[in-house]
C-alpha positions in Angstrom: -29.3 24.9 -10.8 -30.8 21.7 -9.3 -33.6 22.2 -6.9 -33.6 20.6 -3.4 -36.6 18.3 -4.5 -34.6 17.1 -7.5 -31.5 16.5 -5.5 -33.4 14.1 -3.2 -34.9 12.4 -6.2 -31.3 11.9 -7.5 -30.1 10.6 -4.1 -33.0 8.2 -3.7 -33.2 7.2 -7.3 -36.9 7.5 -7.5 -39.6 9.7 -9.3 -37.3 10.2 -12.3 -40.2 11.2 -14.4 -40.8 14.2 -12.1 -37.3 15.8 -12.5 -38.1 19.5 -13.1 -35.0 20.7 -14.9 -32.6 19.9 -17.8 -29.7 20.0 -15.3 -31.4 17.4 -13.1 -32.1 15.2 -16.1 -28.4 15.5 -17.2 -27.2 14.7 -13.7 -29.5 11.7 -13.5 -28.1 10.4 -16.8 -24.5 10.8 -15.6 -25.1 9.1 -12.3 -27.0 6.2 -13.9 -24.0 5.5 -16.0 -22.2 4.4 -12.9 -24.7 3.5 -10.3 -27.9 2.6 -12.2 -26.2 0.6 -15.0 -29.1 1.4 -17.3 -31.9 0.8 -14.8 -31.6 3.7 -12.4 -33.0 7.1 -12.1 -31.4 8.3 -15.3 -32.2 5.5 -17.6 -34.1 6.5 -20.8 -34.3 10.1 -19.7 -34.3 12.5 -22.6 -31.8 15.4 -22.5 -33.7 17.6 -24.8 -31.2 17.0 -27.6 -32.3 13.6 -28.5 -29.7 11.8 -26.3 -30.6 9.2 -23.6 -28.3 7.5 -21.1 -27.7 4.7 -23.5 -26.2 7.1 -26.1 -23.6 8.7 -23.9 -20.0 7.9 -24.9 -17.3 7.7 -22.1 -16.0 11.1 -23.3 -19.5 12.7 -23.2 -20.1 11.2 -19.8 -16.8 12.5 -18.5 -17.5 16.0 -19.9 -21.0 15.9 -18.3 -19.5 15.0 -14.9 -17.0 17.9 -15.1 -19.7 20.4 -16.2 -22.2 19.3 -13.6 -20.1 18.4 -10.5 -16.7 19.9 -11.1 -13.3 18.3 -11.8 -12.7 16.8 -8.4 -16.0 14.9 -8.3 -15.5 13.9 -12.0 -12.1 12.2 -11.0 -13.7 10.5 -8.0 -16.6 9.1 -10.0 -14.4 8.0 -12.9 -12.0 6.3 -10.5 -14.9 4.6 -8.9 -16.1 3.5 -12.3 -12.7 1.9 -13.0 -12.8 0.3 -9.6 -16.2 -1.3 -10.6 -14.6 -2.7 -13.8 -15.4 0.1 -16.3 -12.2 -0.2 -18.4 -13.6 2.4 -20.8 -13.3 5.0 -18.1 -9.6 4.4 -17.8 -8.6 6.7 -20.6 -10.5 9.7 -19.0 -8.7 9.5 -15.7 -6.0 12.0 -15.2 -2.8 10.8 -13.4 -2.2 14.3 -11.9 -5.6 14.6 -10.2 -6.7 11.0 -9.4 -7.1 10.2 -5.7 -4.8 7.3 -4.8 -6.3 4.3 -2.9 -5.4 0.6 -2.5 -8.8 -0.3 -3.9 -8.2 1.8 -7.1 -4.7 0.4 -7.5 -6.1 -3.2 -7.1 -8.7 -2.6 -9.9 -6.1 -0.9 -12.2 -3.7 -3.8 -11.8 -6.6 -6.2 -12.7 -6.9 -4.5 -16.1 -3.2 -4.9 -17.1 -3.8 -8.2 -19.0 -6.4 -7.2 -21.6 -5.7 -3.7 -22.8 -4.6 -2.3 -26.2 -1.0 -0.8 -26.2 -2.2 2.9 -25.9 -4.4 2.1 -23.0 -1.7 0.0 -21.4 0.7 3.0 -21.5 -2.0 5.2 -19.9 -2.6 2.4 -17.3 1.1 2.3 -16.4 1.2 6.1 -15.9 -1.8 5.9 -13.7 -0.5 3.0 -11.7 2.9 4.7 -11.3 1.2 7.9 -9.9 -1.0 5.9 -7.5 1.9 3.7 -6.2 4.2 6.7 -5.7 1.5 8.5 -3.6 0.6 5.4 -1.6 4.3 4.8 -0.7 4.7 8.4 0.3 1.5 8.3 2.5 2.3 5.0 4.0 5.9 5.8 4.7 4.8 9.0 6.5 2.6 6.8 8.8 5.2 4.1 9.3 8.3 6.1 9.8 7.8 6.8 13.6 7.2 3.1 14.2 10.3 2.1 12.3 12.4 4.7 14.2 15.4 3.0 15.8 16.6 0.9 12.9 19.6 3.2 12.8 21.7 4.5 15.6 22.8 8.1 16.4 26.3 8.7 17.5 28.1 11.9 18.3 30.7 13.4 16.0 32.5 16.7 15.6 32.0 16.6 11.8 29.4 18.9 10.5 26.7 17.2 8.5 24.0 16.1 11.0 21.9 18.0 13.4 23.5 19.7 16.5 23.6 17.5 19.6 22.7 20.1 22.0 23.0 18.1 25.2 26.5 16.9 24.4 27.6 20.3 23.2 26.5 21.9 26.5 28.1 19.1 28.6 31.4 19.4 26.7 31.7 23.1 27.0 30.7 23.9 30.5 34.2 25.3 31.0 33.5 28.1 28.6 30.6 29.5 30.7 31.0 33.2 31.3 28.8 35.5 33.4 27.3 38.7 32.2 27.2 41.9 34.2 23.7 41.1 35.4 24.9 37.7 36.6 23.3 35.5 34.0 25.4 32.7 32.5 26.5 32.7 28.9 27.8 29.6 27.1 30.5 30.2 24.5 31.2 26.7 23.0 34.3 26.1 21.1 33.6 22.4 20.5 30.3 21.7 18.7 29.1 18.1 18.7 26.8 16.9 16.0 24.7 13.7 15.4 25.3 11.3 12.7 23.8 8.0 11.6 25.8 4.8 12.2 25.2 1.5 10.6 24.9 -1.5 12.8 27.9 -3.8 12.8 25.7 -6.5 11.2 22.9 -5.7 8.7 19.5 -7.1 9.1 17.8 -9.1 6.4 14.0 -9.0 6.0 12.5 -11.8 3.8 8.9 -11.2 2.7 7.3 -14.4 1.6 4.0 -13.5 -0.2 1.2 -15.7 -1.3 0.0 -14.6 -4.7 -2.7 -17.2 -5.1 -6.3 -16.1 -5.9 -8.0 -13.4 -3.7 -4.7 -12.1 -2.4 -4.6 -8.9 -4.4 -4.9 -6.4 -1.5 -2.3 -8.2 0.7 0.1 -8.3 -2.3 -0.3 -4.6 -2.8 0.4 -3.8 0.8 3.4 -6.2 0.8 4.9 -4.5 -2.2 4.5 -1.0 -0.7 6.0 -2.2 2.6 9.0 -3.8 0.8 9.7 -0.5 -0.9 9.6 1.4 2.4 11.7 -1.2 4.2 14.3 -1.2 1.4 15.0 2.4 2.1 16.2 1.7 5.7 19.9 1.7 6.3 21.5 -1.5 7.5 18.5 -3.5 6.2 18.3 -5.7 3.1 14.9 -6.8 1.9 14.0 -9.8 -0.3 10.6 -10.5 -1.8 9.6 -14.0 -2.6 6.2 -14.5 -4.4 4.7 -17.9 -4.4 1.6 -20.0 -5.4 2.5 -23.6 -6.3 5.7 -22.1 -7.7 8.2 -19.8 -6.2 9.5 -16.6 -7.9 12.2 -14.4 -6.4 11.5 -10.7 -7.1 14.1 -9.3 -4.7 15.7 -7.2 -7.5 12.4 -5.2 -7.7 11.8 -4.3 -4.0 12.8 -0.7 -4.5 10.5 -0.5 -7.6 7.1 -1.4 -6.3 5.5 -0.5 -9.6 7.7 -3.0 -11.5 7.1 -5.6 -8.8 3.4 -5.3 -8.9 3.3 -5.5 -12.8 5.5 -8.6 -12.6 3.3 -10.5 -10.1 0.8 -12.9 -11.7 -2.0 -13.5 -9.3 -3.7 -17.0 -9.3 -3.0 -20.6 -8.8 -2.7 -22.9 -5.8 -0.8 -22.6 -2.6 2.4 -24.4 -1.5 3.6 -22.6 1.6 6.1 -25.3 2.5 8.0 -24.8 -0.8 8.0 -21.1 -0.3 9.4 -21.3 3.3 12.0 -23.9 2.1 13.3 -21.4 -0.4 13.3 -18.6 2.1 15.4 -20.7 4.5 17.9 -21.1 1.7 18.3 -17.3 1.6 19.2 -17.0 5.4 22.8 -16.3 6.0 22.8 -15.0 9.6 19.6 -16.4 11.2 19.6 -14.3 14.3 19.7 -11.1 12.1 16.9 -12.3 9.8 13.0 -11.6 9.9 10.8 -13.7 7.8 7.4 -12.3 7.1 4.9 -14.9 5.7 1.9 -13.2 4.1 -0.8 -15.8 3.4 -4.3 -17.1 4.0 -2.8 -20.3 5.3 -5.0 -22.3 2.8 -2.1 -24.8 2.3 -2.6 -27.0 -0.7 0.3 -29.4 0.1 0.9 -31.7 3.1 0.4 -29.7 6.3 3.2 -31.7 8.1 5.7 -30.5 5.6 4.8 -27.0 6.3 5.1 -27.5 10.0 8.5 -29.1 9.5 9.6 -26.0 7.5 8.4 -23.7 10.3 10.2 -25.7 13.0 13.4 -25.7 11.0 13.3 -21.9 10.6 12.6 -21.3 14.3 15.4 -23.7 15.4 17.9 -22.0 13.2 17.4 -18.8 15.2 15.5 -16.7 12.5 12.5 -14.7 13.6 9.4 -15.6 11.6 6.0 -13.9 11.7 2.8 -15.1 9.9 0.7 -12.4 8.6 -3.0 -13.2 7.9 -4.3 -12.2 4.5 -6.7 -9.2 4.2 -10.0 -9.2 2.3 -11.3 -6.3 0.2 -12.5 -4.5 3.3 -9.2 -4.9 5.2 -10.5 -7.6 7.5 -8.3 -10.7 8.2 -9.2 -13.8 6.2 -7.3 -17.1 6.8 -7.6 -20.8 7.6 -7.6 -20.7 11.4 -7.0 -24.4 12.0 -3.8 -24.4 10.0 -2.6 -21.1 11.4 -3.1 -22.6 15.0 -0.8 -25.5 14.0 1.7 -23.1 12.6 1.7 -21.1 15.9 2.2 -24.3 17.8 5.2 -25.0 15.6 6.8 -21.8 16.7 5.7 -19.1 14.2 3.5 -16.4 15.6 0.5 -15.5 13.4 -1.1 -12.0 13.6 -3.7 -9.9 11.7 -2.1 -6.5 11.9 -2.4 -3.1 10.2 0.7 -1.8 8.3 1.5 0.5 11.2 1.4 -2.3 13.8 3.6 -4.4 11.5 6.1 -1.5 11.3 6.1 -1.2 15.1 6.9 -4.9 15.4 9.7 -4.6 12.8 11.1 -1.5 14.5 11.2 -3.3 17.8 13.0 -6.3 16.3 15.6 -4.1 14.7 16.6 -2.1 17.8 
């Protein structure tokens, strides 16, 4: 049991020499492993068995966290340790109980290049779990905004929900009156709802900047691509670019594979990426082009503006999406973005839900 005084000492990180119980000392050591980095309230505290904070292995630290704070807090602290770059904490994280977040996913992906095979397999399991949960959570939020991408039409075939309004309208002749005078509908022709594909499919082309400092936006783009690819009458293509262009459209329904395939870094050539995107357009008026970038164009800006004008003149519907920083705030070169807007491409800093609402409005 940790006293109230010791809890405040642990929270404030002061008076470590006055900790009054072994449990408080153990807690200070476990917390210092993450927050003090060897210099906090738990540094050099004796645990009564000859062990100090410097002698705790990752497994011992994990066990201490579970014993002191419980399994849920243990997973949260270990996940935060991974997010702070503690690769050694990776093996102690459980895919079944970890709390998914974009920040955790970003840090997990940053580890993929320098791990031993056994840790890499564990990393893939963790990433897969986090991606699945994030897609599920995000799709739940976005589904109402995307509503309308398909049409409902009446049918007499069973298979969809009952269309009550049409059923009543088509069966008014079967109304009978009970002895007390109240009406009773006895329908003999039930009408159901079904989903109908639009006569022409829509194409959504995500053009995503994968140069440095774009990790958060890349993750959101991959998750959004997976959700959009599940819509009927919509085909999705994913084009990643830095100074080169890579078409990852075959992986839009597999966000894990897409994120593991992306190599972040390098310069920025937005004009080249838009030129490639234009080559993918078959029916311009049924095409949405979503450009995700910080607009830090490394090539000639006039070439970029020419590509934007060409896309707009073709009849396609482009939208520039400002990059997001680690806190979710927009970060982009405003001067170039203003020129892109003047060339005909709107630029916005929007949340995923706001973007879904925009897409849903275009598809109706």
